[in-house]
N, C-alpha and C positions, 0 to 999 in steps of 0.2 A: 374703242377698238384699237386706236393707235397706241394708247398707254399699255394695253395688254400685249400688243406686238413688241413694244419696247421692253416690257418686263420679261417676256419670254426670251428675247435676244440677250438681255443682260444675264439671265440665268444660264443660258447656253454658253455665253462667253466666259463665264467664270470657270476656272480650272481647279480641279481637286487633285493634287499630286498623289499618286498611288504608290510611289516608291520613295524611299529616303536615300540620300547619298550613300555610296558604298562605305561601309566602315570596316573594321577588322574582320568581322564575320561575313561580309559581303552584303549585297542589297537585301533589304527586308521590305515586305509589303505591309502597308498599314492603311486603315481607313476603309470606307465603303468603296465599292467599284463606282466609276464615274456614271454609269447608267442608272444607279440607284437614285440620284438626285433628279433625273429626268422623268422618272415614272410618274410622280404626282402631276407634273406639268403636262405630260402626255395624256393622262386621264382627264384632267380639267379641259384640255382642248378637245378631246373626243366627246365629252359630255356637252360642250358648247355646240359642236357641230351637230350632234344628235338632236339637241333641243331646237336649234335653228331650223333644221330640216323638218322636224315634226310640226313646229308652229307654222312654218310656211305652207306645208301641205294642208294643214287644217284650215288656214285662212283661204286658200284657193278653193277648197271644197265648199266652205260656207258661202263664198262669193258666187260660185257656180250654182249652188242651190237657190240663192236669193235671186240671181238673174233668171233662172228657170221659172221661179214663182212669178216674177214680174212680167215675164213674157207670156206666161200661160193664162193670165187673168183675162176673162172674157165676160161679156154681158150675160147675166143670168146666174153666175156663180155665187154661191153663198160663201161669205168670207167672215173671218174673225180678225178684228183689229187688235193692235197692241194694247189699246185701252179697254178691251173687253166687249166692244160693240159688235153685234152680229147683224149682218144684213145681206142684201142681194145687190150685186153690181148692176147699175143701170147704164153707165157709160164708162169707157176706158179712153183716157187721153195719154199723151206722152209720159208725163210724170204724175198724173192724178187719176183717181177713180171716184166716181160718184156712186155712193152706196145708199140704197133705200133701207132705212132702219126700222120703219114702222109702216105696216100695211094699212092700218085703219086711217091714219092721218096723212099718209103719203109723205112722210118726213124723209128728206134726202140730206146726206152729209157728203162733203168732199174731203177726201183723204189723199195724201201723197202715197205713192205705191209702197214706199218703205214702211208705212204704218200698217200695212196688211200683214198680219202674222202668218195666216195660213188660209188656204182654200178648203172649205169643209165639203165633204162628200155627202 
């Protein structure tokens, strides 16, 4: 980020003379206006700000959804894990859940809460 800041300041510090010294016919204008060189820099900066704000809001939304899922898990919920195991929550601890994955053999597995992909209805 610092190198981008320095590059932008360097570009802004450069001057582009728009007039030549007065000759026999008087001053003449030549070259592009000084704002023409700033347009690409302004567009790049605007795109970076837009990208940063978009990514930040998306990450906030994902974190909020994940926190809601972790806080809403309760005993008896049917869940799907990221590994594809489907089962019923038997107990919920701070960072773990115990899931019963087989009714006939009473097989239970312990998962961390982040391994639960979704609560099935």
